[in-house]
TIMI-356425 format. One record per atom (N, C-alpha, C): x, y, z; atom name; residue in one letter. Coordinates in pm, 1 decimal. Layout:
<nodes>
u:v:w:atom:rest
X:Y:Z:CA:A;
...
</nodes>
This chain:
<nodes>
u:v:w:atom:rest
2292.3:-547.7:-756.1:N:X;
2201.6:-438.0:-785.0:CA:X;
2284.2:-321.7:-840.1:C:X;
2231.5:-257.2:-942.2:N:X;
2301.5:-147.9:-1007.6:CA:X;
2297.8:-21.7:-920.9:C:X;
2391.7:69.7:-947.8:N:X;
2397.7:194.2:-870.3:CA:X;
2269.4:275.4:-885.2:C:X;
2214.2:277.6:-1006.7:N:X;
2090.2:352.5:-1027.4:CA:X;
1974.9:291.7:-948.7:C:X;
1975.9:160.0:-932.1:N:X;
1869.6:96.0:-854.9:CA:X;
1883.7:126.7:-705.7:C:X;
2007.9:138.3:-655.8:N:X;
2027.1:180.8:-516.7:CA:X;
1976.1:323.9:-497.6:C:X;
2004.1:408.5:-594.0:N:X;
1954.8:545.8:-587.9:CA:X;
1802.4:548.0:-591.2:C:X;
1742.7:464.5:-675.2:N:X;
1596.3:456.3:-681.3:CA:X;
1539.9:409.6:-547.8:C:X;
1606.5:314.0:-482.5:N:X;
1560.8:265.9:-352.0:CA:X;
1565.2:378.0:-248.2:C:X;
1670.1:457.0:-248.3:N:X;
1679.5:570.2:-156.4:CA:X;
1569.0:671.5:-183.1:C:X;
1542.2:698.7:-309.5:N:X;
1435.9:792.8:-345.3:CA:X;
1300.1:739.5:-301.0:C:X;
1279.1:608.2:-313.3:N:X;
1153.0:547.2:-270.1:CA:X;
1133.2:565.4:-120.5:C:X;
1236.2:539.3:-42.9:N:X;
1226.1:553.6:103.0:CA:X;
1195.1:698.4:140.0:C:X;
1264.7:791.5:78.4:N:X;
1238.5:932.8:107.1:CA:X;
1099.4:974.3:61.7:C:X;
1053.1:918.5:-48.7:N:X;
918.8:950.0:-97.7:CA:X;
811.9:900.3:-1.8:C:X;
828.5:778.1:48.4:N:X;
731.6:723.7:143.9:CA:X;
728.4:809.6:269.3:C:X;
844.4:849.9:316.6:N:X;
850.5:938.1:433.0:CA:X;
780.3:1070.5:404.0:C:X;
799.6:1124.4:284.9:N:X;
734.1:1249.4:246.8:CA:X;
583.0:1234.5:241.3:C:X;
534.4:1119.5:189.1:N:X;
390.0:1096.5:183.1:CA:X;
329.3:1094.2:323.5:C:X;
398.0:1028.3:417.0:N:X;
347.2:1024.9:554.1:CA:X;
345.9:1164.5:616.0:C:X;
451.7:1240.6:593.4:N:X;
456.0:1375.7:648.9:CA:X;
349.7:1464.7:585.7:C:X;
326.1:1449.2:455.3:N:X;
219.8:1526.4:389.8:CA:X;
83.2:1490.3:445.6:C:X;
61.6:1361.7:471.0:N:X;
-66.5:1317.8:525.5:CA:X;
-90.8:1378.8:663.2:C:X;
9.2:1373.3:749.8:N:X;
-9.0:1429.1:883.5:CA:X;
-20.7:1580.9:880.1:C:X;
50.6:1645.0:787.2:N:X;
36.2:1789.2:771.8:CA:X;
-101.9:1827.4:722.4:C:X;
-154.9:1750.1:627.0:N:X;
-290.1:1777.1:576.5:CA:X;
-394.1:1753.1:684.9:C:X;
-373.7:1650.6:766.7:N:X;
-467.3:1624.3:876.1:CA:X;
-464.9:1738.7:976.9:C:X;
-347.8:1792.1:1004.5:N:X;
-337.2:1904.3:1097.3:CA:X;
-405.3:2028.3:1040.5:C:X;
-384.2:2055.6:912.7:N:X;
-448.0:2171.6:850.0:CA:X;
-598.9:2154.2:846.8:C:X;
-645.5:2031.6:819.7:N:X;
-789.9:2006.2:818.3:CA:X;
-850.5:2029.5:955.8:C:X;
-776.1:1999.7:1059.8:N:X;
-825.9:2025.5:1195.9:CA:X;
-826.5:2175.1:1228.0:C:X;
-724.9:2244.8:1181.6:N:X;
-715.2:2387.2:1213.2:CA:X;
-813.7:2471.1:1132.3:C:X;
-830.2:2436.7:1004.1:N:X;
-918.9:2511.8:916.4:CA:X;
-1031.4:2420.8:870.2:C:X;
-1145.9:2440.4:923.4:N:X;
-1261.1:2355.5:893.7:CA:X;
-1309.3:2377.1:750.9:C:X;
-1356.6:2271.0:681.9:N:X;
-1410.9:2287.1:545.8:CA:X;
-1533.4:2377.3:540.1:C:X;
-1606.0:2392.9:651.2:N:X;
-1721.5:2481.6:651.9:CA:X;
-1680.8:2626.5:626.0:C:X;
-1555.3:2655.9:650.2:N:X;
-1505.0:2790.8:628.8:CA:X;
-1514.5:2830.1:481.1:C:X;
-1495.6:2733.9:391.4:N:X;
-1501.3:2764.0:248.4:CA:X;
-1635.2:2726.9:187.4:C:X;
-1733.2:2688.5:265.9:N:X;
-1867.5:2662.4:217.5:CA:X;
-1892.8:2520.6:170.0:C:X;
-1807.8:2426.5:204.1:N:X;
-1826.5:2286.8:165.9:CA:X;
-1854.5:2208.1:293.5:C:X;
-1952.6:2119.6:286.5:N:X;
-1980.5:2040.0:405.6:CA:X;
-1865.6:1942.9:430.9:C:X;
-1853.0:1901.7:553.1:N:X;
-1744.4:1813.5:593.6:CA:X;
-1751.0:1680.2:519.4:C:X;
-1870.8:1628.0:497.2:N:X;
-1886.0:1499.8:428.2:CA:X;
-1840.0:1512.1:283.1:C:X;
-1880.9:1618.7:214.9:N:X;
-1839.4:1637.8:75.8:CA:X;
-1688.4:1657.1:64.3:C:X;
-1631.7:1729.9:156.5:N:X;
-1487.3:1751.9:156.9:CA:X;
-1413.7:1619.7:172.5:C:X;
-1457.2:1537.6:267.0:N:X;
-1392.4:1408.6:289.4:CA:X;
-1409.6:1315.5:170.4:C:X;
-1526.7:1315.7:108.8:N:X;
-1549.5:1230.5:-8.1:CA:X;
-1461.9:1272.2:-126.1:C:X;
-1448.6:1402.3:-148.6:N:X;
-1366.7:1450.0:-259.4:CA:X;
-1219.9:1413.7:-239.3:C:X;
-1168.8:1435.8:-120.3:N:X;
-1028.2:1404.8:-96.0:CA:X;
-1003.3:1254.7:-97.1:C:X;
-1097.0:1176.5:-46.2:N:X;
-1080.5:1030.9:-46.0:CA:X;
-1085.3:974.8:-187.3:C:X;
-1177.5:1023.0:-270.1:N:X;
-1188.5:974.4:-407.7:CA:X;
-1063.2:1008.3:-487.4:C:X;
-1012.5:1127.8:-469.6:N:X;
-890.4:1168.3:-540.2:CA:X;
-772.3:1083.0:-496.5:C:X;
-758.4:1062.6:-367.6:N:X;
-647.8:981.9:-316.7:CA:X;
-657.8:837.9:-364.4:C:X;
-777.5:781.7:-363.1:N:X;
-797.2:644.1:-407.2:CA:X;
-763.3:628.7:-555.0:C:X;
-804.8:723.3:-636.8:N:X;
-774.6:717.7:-779.4:CA:X;
-624.2:724.5:-804.1:C:X;
-554.9:812.9:-734.8:N:X;
-410.0:823.7:-751.1:CA:X;
-338.8:696.1:-708.1:C:X;
-384.3:635.4:-600.4:N:X;
-323.1:511.0:-553.2:CA:X;
-344.4:399.2:-654.9:C:X;
-465.4:388.0:-709.2:N:X;
-494.2:283.0:-807.8:CA:X;
-406.7:300.3:-931.7:C:X;
-395.7:422.4:-981.1:N:X;
-313.2:448.5:-1099.5:CA:X;
-167.3:414.5:-1071.0:C:X;
-115.3:455.3:-956.6:N:X;
24.3:427.8:-923.6:CA:X;
50.2:278.6:-904.9:C:X;
-44.4:204.9:-847.7:N:X;
-27.3:60.2:-830.9:CA:X;
-24.5:-8.7:-966.9:C:X;
-112.1:32.2:-1057.4:N:X;
-113.1:-26.7:-1192.2:CA:X;
19.0:2.2:-1263.2:C:X;
68.2:123.9:-1253.1:N:X;
196.5:158.2:-1315.0:CA:X;
309.1:78.2:-1250.8:C:X;
305.9:61.9:-1118.9:N:X;
408.2:-17.0:-1050.6:CA:X;
409.2:-161.9:-1095.2:C:X;
291.8:-222.2:-1108.7:N:X;
283.4:-361.5:-1154.8:CA:X;
334.4:-372.9:-1298.1:C:X;
297.8:-277.3:-1381.7:N:X;
343.5:-278.8:-1519.7:CA:X;
496.0:-266.2:-1526.4:C:X;
553.7:-177.3:-1444.6:N:X;
699.4:-163.1:-1441.3:CA:X;
765.8:-289.7:-1388.7:C:X;
701.8:-357.4:-1293.2:N:X;
753.3:-483.4:-1240.7:CA:X;
766.5:-585.9:-1353.3:C:X;
663.1:-596.3:-1435.7:N:X;
664.0:-692.0:-1546.6:CA:X;
771.0:-654.2:-1648.9:C:X;
778.6:-526.4:-1683.4:N:X;
877.6:-481.8:-1781.8:CA:X;
1020.2:-500.1:-1730.1:C:X;
1042.7:-471.7:-1602.0:N:X;
1176.5:-486.8:-1544.6:CA:X;
1216.8:-633.8:-1538.5:C:X;
1121.4:-722.3:-1513.4:N:X;
1151.3:-865.7:-1513.3:CA:X;
1196.0:-911.1:-1651.6:C:X;
1131.3:-860.9:-1753.3:N:X;
1166.4:-898.5:-1891.0:CA:X;
1302.2:-843.9:-1932.4:C:X;
1339.0:-726.9:-1881.9:N:X;
1464.5:-664.7:-1923.7:CA:X;
1579.3:-690.8:-1826.9:C:X;
1563.2:-787.1:-1738.6:N:X;
1669.0:-831.7:-1646.6:CA:X;
1713.3:-723.0:-1548.2:C:X;
1621.5:-636.5:-1509.7:N:X;
1647.9:-539.9:-1403.4:CA:X;
1591.0:-594.8:-1273.4:C:X;
1608.4:-522.1:-1164.8:N:X;
1552.9:-564.3:-1036.8:CA:X;
1406.4:-521.7:-1031.8:C:X;
1312.8:-617.7:-1043.4:N:X;
1172.0:-580.2:-1059.7:CA:X;
1109.1:-515.3:-937.0:C:X;
1146.4:-559.0:-816.8:N:X;
1078.1:-504.2:-699.4:CA:X;
1115.2:-358.3:-675.4:C:X;
1236.1:-318.6:-716.1:N:X;
1273.8:-176.8:-705.2:CA:X;
1183.8:-93.2:-795.5:C:X;
1161.7:-141.7:-917.5:N:X;
1077.6:-67.3:-1011.2:CA:X;
931.6:-70.1:-969.1:C:X;
888.5:-178.1:-904.6:N:X;
752.0:-183.2:-851.2:CA:X;
731.7:-72.9:-747.6:C:X;
823.8:-64.4:-652.4:N:X;
813.1:38.8:-548.6:CA:X;
827.0:179.3:-606.8:C:X;
917.6:193.9:-701.6:N:X;
937.3:323.7:-765.8:CA:X;
812.3:365.5:-842.3:C:X;
748.2:270.2:-909.2:N:X;
624.8:298.6:-982.3:CA:X;
510.2:334.8:-890.6:C:X;
498.5:264.8:-777.9:N:X;
392.3:296.0:-682.0:CA:X;
415.4:433.4:-619.9:C:X;
540.9:467.4:-597.3:N:X;
571.4:596.1:-534.3:CA:X;
555.6:714.1:-629.4:C:X;
598.3:697.6:-754.6:N:X;
605.0:812.0:-845.2:CA:X;
516.9:803.3:-968.6:C:X;
457.8:689.7:-996.5:N:X;
364.0:678.6:-1107.6:CA:X;
426.9:703.3:-1243.0:C:X;
373.5:801.1:-1315.3:N:X;
417.3:827.3:-1452.6:CA:X;
563.0:870.4:-1461.6:C:X;
611.7:939.2:-1361.2:N:X;
752.2:980.5:-1361.5:CA:X;
842.1:857.7:-1362.4:C:X;
806.0:754.3:-1286.6:N:X;
884.3:631.0:-1284.0:CA:X;
881.0:560.7:-1418.9:C:X;
765.2:561.1:-1484.6:N:X;
754.6:497.1:-1616.1:CA:X;
841.9:569.3:-1718.6:C:X;
839.5:701.2:-1716.7:N:X;
923.3:778.9:-1808.7:CA:X;
1070.8:752.7:-1780.6:C:X;
1109.3:751.7:-1654.1:N:X;
1248.2:725.4:-1617.4:CA:X;
1290.6:585.1:-1659.9:C:X;
1201.6:487.0:-1643.7:N:X;
1232.6:349.9:-1684.9:CA:X;
1263.2:344.4:-1834.2:C:X;
1180.9:410.5:-1914.1:N:X;
1204.5:407.4:-2057.8:CA:X;
1327.5:487.2:-2098.2:C:X;
1353.9:597.2:-2031.7:N:X;
1476.3:671.9:-2061.8:CA:X;
1600.0:588.8:-2029.8:C:X;
1598.1:519.0:-1916.8:N:X;
1711.1:432.7:-1881.5:CA:X;
1722.5:314.3:-1977.2:C:X;
1610.1:261.6:-2022.2:N:X;
1613.2:151.2:-2118.8:CA:X;
1675.8:196.5:-2250.5:C:X;
1638.8:315.7:-2295.6:N:X;
1696.7:369.6:-2419.1:CA:X;
1846.2:393.3:-2401.6:C:X;
1885.2:447.8:-2286.6:N:X;
2026.9:472.8:-2258.8:CA:X;
2105.9:342.2:-2257.9:C:X;
2052.5:238.7:-2191.2:N:X;
2121.4:109.8:-2186.2:CA:X;
2130.6:46.5:-2325.0:C:X;
2025.4:59.8:-2404.9:N:X;
2027.9:3.8:-2540.2:CA:X;
2132.6:73.9:-2626.4:C:X;
2142.6:205.5:-2613.9:N:X;
2243.3:279.0:-2691.2:CA:X;
2383.6:243.8:-2643.9:C:X;
2402.8:231.3:-2513.5:N:X;
2534.2:194.3:-2461.1:CA:X;
2572.3:53.7:-2507.4:C:X;
2476.2:-36.8:-2510.6:N:X;
2502.1:-173.3:-2556.9:CA:X;
2536.6:-173.6:-2705.3:C:X;
2463.6:-95.8:-2783.8:N:X;
2491.1:-88.5:-2927.8:CA:X;
2627.5:-26.5:-2955.6:C:X;
2665.3:74.6:-2878.0:N:X;
2796.6:137.0:-2896.0:CA:X;
2908.4:41.1:-2857.5:C:X;
2886.7:-38.7:-2754.0:N:X;
2988.5:-134.4:-2711.5:CA:X;
2999.0:-250.1:-2810.1:C:X;
2888.2:-287.0:-2871.7:N:X;
2887.7:-400.0:-2964.7:CA:X;
2936.1:-361.2:-3104.1:C:X;
2932.3:-232.7:-3135.4:N:X;
2974.7:-188.1:-3268.5:CA:X;
3125.6:-205.4:-3282.2:C:X;
3171.0:-254.7:-3396.7:N:X;
3315.7:-271.6:-3414.6:CA:X;
3385.1:-135.6:-3423.1:C:X;
3502.2:-130.2:-3366.7:N:X;
3579.1:-5.9:-3369.2:CA:X;
3632.8:16.2:-3510.2:C:X;
3616.9:136.5:-3560.1:N:X;
3667.2:168.1:-3694.2:CA:X;
3799.1:241.8:-3681.2:C:X;
3889.0:208.6:-3767.8:N:X;
4020.2:272.3:-3766.9:CA:X;
4020.8:383.3:-3871.0:C:X;
4028.2:507.3:-3826.6:N:X;
4022.0:621.1:-3918.6:CA:X;
4159.6:662.0:-3969.4:C:X;
4265.6:591.5:-3929.0:N:X;
4400.6:628.9:-3972.4:CA:X;
4440.2:561.1:-4102.7:C:X;
4355.9:476.2:-4157.6:N:X;
4392.5:400.7:-4278.6:CA:X;
4394.6:482.9:-4402.1:C:X;
</nodes>
């Protein structure tokens, strides 16, 4: 596994931990400050937050699966990119393409014949 993939794995673990802490923090705030305070019924508040969360999860899962397929084709570790895509969504996709461009340029530079400028 490449060093960048180990770093991605560490970021994934920290991200999952952050998501859990955010969830428990939001649950605590929801208990302390009732939605009726801002004029929204409890049912509407729960439906809005659930729909938003569900949509974000679906988008991130689709991006993760897509990154899994792309990483398999480019000989990277696919499950790392799957988890990274599920955790970060579009940011993971952008990072994947930036790293792909960087690797392609590094490969092209290594494959290019060295020119002798002293001739």
